[in-house]
RODO-2510 file (C-alpha; in nm, 4 decimals, decimal comma):
residues 271
     n   res          X          Y          Z
     1     m     0,0000     0,0000     0,0000
     2     q     0,1443     0,3349    -0,1011
     3     i     0,0983     0,6239     0,1441
     4     t     0,1113     0,9703    -0,0073
     5     t     0,2061     1,2846     0,1832
     6     n    -0,1014     1,4782     0,0722
     7     p    -0,2843     1,6516     0,3607
     8     l    -0,5459     1,4304     0,5254
     9     r    -0,8529     1,5347     0,7094
    10     p    -0,8146     1,5130     1,0901
    11     v    -1,0513     1,2141     1,1226
    12     a    -0,8710     1,0275     0,8456
    13     r    -0,5329     1,1002     1,0011
    14     v    -0,6366     0,9686     1,3401
    15     a    -0,7911     0,6584     1,1822
    16     l    -0,4755     0,5950     0,9807
    17     a    -0,2529     0,6361     1,2852
    18     t    -0,4688     0,3918     1,4825
    19     f    -0,4571     0,1387     1,1999
    20     m    -0,0809     0,1566     1,1725
    21     m    -0,0334     0,1202     1,5476
    22     l    -0,2412    -0,1964     1,5321
    23     t    -0,0235    -0,3098     1,2448
    24     c     0,2790    -0,2485     1,4670
    25     v     0,1405    -0,4769     1,7330
    26     v     0,0192    -0,7523     1,4994
    27     l     0,3008    -0,7586     1,2484
    28     a     0,5807    -0,6229     1,4668
    29     s     0,6586    -0,3662     1,1994
    30     c     0,7016    -0,0751     1,4407
    31     e     0,9572     0,1093     1,2357
    32     r     0,7258     0,1214     0,9333
    33     a     0,4314     0,2346     1,1468
    34     a     0,6371     0,5099     1,3071
    35     s     0,7547     0,6209     0,9633
    36     v     0,3994     0,6488     0,8340
    37     i     0,2850     0,8383     1,1441
    38     d     0,5635     1,0888     1,0855
    39     q     0,4597     1,1239     0,7218
    40     v     0,1013     1,2180     0,8085
    41     g     0,2145     1,4659     1,0695
    42     l     0,1100     1,2920     1,3916
    43     g     0,4520     1,2613     1,5467
    44     a     0,5826     1,4616     1,8442
    45     r     0,6191     1,8330     1,7805
    46     p     0,9424     2,0132     1,8690
    47     t     0,9106     2,2489     2,1602
    48     q     0,8953     2,6196     2,0801
    49     a     1,0554     2,7284     2,4082
    50     v     1,3823     2,9199     2,3729
    51     s     1,6577     2,8682     2,6267
    52     f     2,0106     3,0033     2,6190
    53     e     2,2973     3,0984     2,8477
    54     a     2,4281     3,4509     2,8754
    55     r     2,6361     3,6767     3,0962
    56     v     2,4642     3,9586     3,2853
    57     v     2,6283     4,2912     3,1999
    58     g     2,3742     4,5438     3,3264
    59     i     2,0919     4,5906     3,5775
    60     t     1,8218     4,8440     3,4875
    61     d     1,5895     4,7925     3,7830
    62     g     1,4495     4,5105     3,9941
    63     d     1,2906     4,3260     3,7029
    64     t     1,4972     4,4231     3,3977
    65     l     1,8564     4,3425     3,3086
    66     t     2,0886     4,3181     3,0086
    67     v     2,2816     4,0094     2,8977
    68     v     2,5315     3,9155     2,6285
    69     d     2,4994     3,5663     2,4799
    70     a     2,7619     3,3274     2,3390
    71     q     2,7395     3,4976     1,9977
    72     n     2,8122     3,8332     2,1642
    73     q     2,4538     3,9460     2,0989
    74     q     2,3007     4,1780     2,3584
    75     h     1,9483     4,1183     2,4917
    76     t     1,7299     4,3151     2,7291
    77     i     1,5536     4,0714     2,9623
    78     r     1,2272     4,1413     3,1464
    79     l     1,1896     3,8934     3,4326
    80     a     0,8673     3,6999     3,3775
    81     e     0,5750     3,6965     3,6233
    82     i     0,7179     3,9468     3,8704
    83     d     0,6931     4,3255     3,9022
    84     a     0,9511     4,5174     4,1024
    85     p     0,9148     4,8678     4,2497
    86     e     0,9915     5,1452     4,0036
    87     r     1,3151     5,3341     4,0585
    88     r     1,1298     5,6350     4,2067
    89     q     0,9248     5,4171     4,4417
    90     p     1,0260     5,3280     4,7975
    91     w     1,2525     5,0209     4,7804
    92     g     1,3082     5,0717     4,4077
    93     d     1,6848     5,1143     4,4382
    94     r     1,7122     4,8337     4,6921
    95     s     1,5185     4,6011     4,4620
    96     r     1,7655     4,6822     4,1853
    97     q     2,0523     4,6095     4,4244
    98     t     1,9009     4,2728     4,5177
    99     l     1,8834     4,1699     4,1512
   100     s     2,2389     4,2925     4,1008
   101     t     2,3600     4,0774     4,3902
   102     l     2,1816     3,7735     4,2470
   103     a     2,2841     3,8101     3,8847
   104     f     2,5317     4,0818     3,7864
   105     g     2,8493     3,9486     3,6263
   106     k     2,7206     3,5914     3,6377
   107     t     2,6409     3,3456     3,3614
   108     i     2,2721     3,2637     3,3816
   109     s     2,0249     3,0382     3,2052
   110     v     1,7544     3,2347     3,0221
   111     r     1,4294     3,0454     2,9627
   112     q     1,2277     3,2689     2,7351
   113     t     0,8481     3,2641     2,7619
   114     d     0,7557     3,5633     2,5454
   115     n     0,8545     3,8986     2,3985
   116     d     0,6863     4,2101     2,5318
   117     r     0,5630     4,5118     2,3358
   118     y     0,8964     4,6877     2,3891
   119     g     1,0852     4,4055     2,2213
   120     r     1,2350     4,2726     2,5441
   121     v     1,2804     3,9023     2,6080
   122     v     1,0419     3,7921     2,8839
   123     a     1,2005     3,5025     3,0717
   124     r     1,2555     3,3018     3,3873
   125     l     1,6195     3,3267     3,4908
   126     f     1,8313     3,0692     3,6712
   127     v     2,1783     3,0787     3,8208
   128     d     2,3398     2,7655     3,9667
   129     g     1,9966     2,6003     3,9605
   130     s     1,8309     2,8803     4,1603
   131     d     1,5226     3,0568     4,0199
   132     i     1,6086     3,4279     4,0250
   133     n     1,2505     3,5425     3,9617
   134     r     1,1229     3,3442     4,2598
   135     t     1,4099     3,4604     4,4808
   136     m     1,3220     3,8227     4,4109
   137     v     0,9699     3,7600     4,5424
   138     e     1,0908     3,5533     4,8383
   139     q     1,3316     3,8273     4,9453
   140     g     1,0614     4,0935     4,9331
   141     a     1,2202     4,2690     4,6371
   142     s     0,9281     4,2199     4,3993
   143     w     0,5564     4,1436     4,3724
   144     a     0,4076     3,8447     4,1918
   145     y     0,2728     4,0098     3,8748
   146     r    -0,0925     3,9006     3,8831
   147     r    -0,1778     4,0309     3,5371
   148     y     0,0678     3,7949     3,3656
   149     l     0,0921     3,5200     3,6257
   150     t     0,0995     3,1527     3,5298
   151     d     0,3016     3,0220     3,8256
   152     r     0,0538     3,0576     4,1107
   153     t     0,3149     2,9470     4,3665
   154     l     0,4691     3,2932     4,3376
   155     i     0,1660     3,4318     4,5201
   156     a     0,2381     3,1958     4,8098
   157     a     0,6003     3,3134     4,8110
   158     e     0,4846     3,6749     4,8214
   159     t     0,2401     3,5979     5,1039
   160     r     0,5192     3,4459     5,3132
   161     a     0,7483     3,7447     5,2529
   162     r     0,4651     3,9800     5,3459
   163     a     0,3880     3,7874     5,6667
   164     q     0,7561     3,7896     5,7670
   165     r     0,7862     4,1614     5,6746
   166     v     1,0830     4,0849     5,4515
   167     g     1,2267     4,3494     5,2215
   168     l     0,9731     4,6031     5,0948
   169     w     0,7097     4,4527     5,3252
   170     s     0,8936     4,6149     5,6167
   171     l     0,7718     4,9525     5,4861
   172     s     0,4510     5,1236     5,5938
   173     d     0,1239     5,0519     5,4150
   174     a     0,1387     5,3911     5,2441
   175     e     0,4783     5,3016     5,0962
   176     t     0,4001     4,9472     4,9807
   177     v     0,2172     5,0412     4,6627
   178     a     0,2109     4,7750     4,3901
   179     p     0,4113     4,8982     4,0886
   180     w     0,1162     4,8644     3,8486
   181     e    -0,0961     5,0803     4,0817
   182     w     0,1874     5,3288     4,1167
   183     r     0,2281     5,3588     3,7397
   184     q    -0,1452     5,4042     3,6959
   185     g    -0,1493     5,6722     3,9635
   186     v     0,1278     5,8626     3,7876
   187     r    -0,0497     5,8395     3,4507
   188     e    -0,3900     5,9427     3,5826
   189     g    -0,2894     6,1792     3,8626
   190     s    -0,1312     6,5194     3,8744
   191     g     0,2179     6,3917     3,8058
   192     l     0,2922     6,2997     4,1661
   193     a     0,3672     5,9421     4,2603
   194     p     0,0843     5,7976     4,4727
   195     e     0,2969     5,7658     4,7846
   196     t     0,4070     6,1284     4,7495
   197     a     0,0479     6,2459     4,7293
   198     a    -0,0417     6,0327     5,0285
   199     a     0,2353     6,1868     5,2326
   200     s     0,1209     6,5428     5,1732
   201     t    -0,2331     6,6249     5,2841
   202     g    -0,3710     6,2722     5,2922
   203     m    -0,4761     6,0431     5,0120
   204     r    -0,6922     6,2156     4,7522
   205     s    -0,9095     6,0560     4,4898
   206     l    -0,7948     6,0984     4,1329
   207     l    -1,1248     6,2700     4,0565
   208     a    -1,0390     6,5419     4,3057
   209     s    -0,6921     6,5690     4,1554
   210     r    -0,8318     6,6171     3,8044
   211     s    -1,0734     6,8851     3,9187
   212     g    -0,7887     7,0766     4,0820
   213     s    -0,9339     7,0466     4,4299
   214     g    -0,6950     6,9711     4,7129
   215     a    -0,9719     6,8450     4,9386
   216     s    -1,1145     6,4935     4,9462
   217     k    -1,4620     6,4296     4,8142
   218     s    -1,7244     6,3570     5,0776
   219     l    -1,9606     6,1485     4,8656
   220     t    -2,1473     5,8802     5,0557
   221     s    -2,3716     5,5895     4,9582
   222     g    -2,5064     5,4982     5,3002
   223     t    -2,2596     5,2092     5,3102
   224     f    -1,9404     5,3561     5,1636
   225     s    -1,7905     5,7023     5,1497
   226     c    -1,5116     5,8634     4,9488
   227     s    -1,2716     5,8726     5,2392
   228     g    -0,9462     5,8898     5,0446
   229     k    -0,8700     5,5258     4,9668
   230     q    -0,6809     5,4797     4,6404
   231     y    -0,5614     5,1212     4,6097
   232     c    -0,7113     4,7746     4,5738
   233     r    -0,5314     4,6516     4,8843
   234     q    -0,7350     4,9026     5,0870
   235     m    -1,0696     4,7697     4,9654
   236     n    -1,2701     4,5343     5,1843
   237     s    -1,5023     4,4100     4,9096
   238     c    -1,5674     4,4256     4,5363
   239     a    -1,8730     4,6429     4,6052
   240     e    -1,6566     4,8970     4,7845
   241     a    -1,4065     4,8938     4,4964
   242     n    -1,6899     4,9563     4,2490
   243     f    -1,8138     5,2490     4,4579
   244     y    -1,4705     5,4101     4,4689
   245     l    -1,4243     5,3662     4,0938
   246     t    -1,7663     5,4851     3,9792
   247     q    -1,8600     5,7358     4,2500
   248     c    -1,5273     5,8662     4,3761
   249     g    -1,3437     5,8534     4,0422
   250     v    -1,0439     5,6563     4,1752
   251     a    -0,9141     5,5406     3,8369
   252     s    -0,6097     5,3705     3,9895
   253     l    -0,8429     5,0829     4,0838
   254     d    -0,8887     5,0039     3,7128
   255     g    -0,5328     4,9259     3,6111
   256     n    -0,6134     4,8083     3,2577
   257     s    -0,8929     5,0617     3,1907
   258     d    -1,1576     4,7977     3,1189
   259     g    -1,4154     4,9445     3,3573
   260     e    -1,3695     4,6649     3,6132
   261     p    -1,1962     4,7557     3,9408
   262     c    -0,9554     4,5392     4,1394
   263     e    -0,9715     4,2342     3,9166
   264     m    -0,8106     3,9953     4,1659
   265     l    -1,0547     4,1046     4,4392
   266     c    -1,3594     4,0946     4,2098
   267     g    -1,2637     3,7694     4,0397
   268     t    -1,2494     3,9201     3,6910
   269     a    -0,8786     3,8690     3,6238
   270     s    -0,8211     3,7041     3,2855
   271     r    -0,5584     3,4515     3,2013
***
């Protein structure tokens, strides 16, 4: 029987593969069966993951570094699934120093998972078998980045660091602002970082900031009031988060501008 390499419909391909596997068992012609399976495209697919070794030559901040590979090509690496404080945030410089201690000048294994919109390689990094991304979270130098998280164990690592008040978790509540909330506050606010605004005359809603008023709004709903809360970690319920977004105008609660506040709290986070 001659087998052509013309494309087969999925049902026909599965039926053919099953037939040939039975032939393998009955006639002990395994090599021929395997050859035919490869011809019709049912064999194992090569993995698309990219992994390479490189030397760390620069540290930008707590979640971005620069490497040079064996071909002397330079790559900017964004550590996957974590988000470190920005350089202007409390603990930003210390987060950068932690990453420098872990990686600078060392040869690391880069396991690429993606490329981001800035063209950076998004990757998990390893040195001497140790997961650098995880270590950054464990040492309180970074948050688990919920928006892009696939490794849920990083949340447990963050919870332990928070409970032990390790690293940035030793700061006050006003200073421990998640980087994505901080960036949103800068974009939507008056140009001040959220923690700077909080340290002045108390936390103001972004609605008040846009209107040019230095005073907090005093809107009430009978259950909630616009008392100056700005961040998802301050919310006690999804209903309260919705009130602050829609009634108080606290846009920092809607980090991706989809109209849904505090996605982890409200259970609307997408994968």
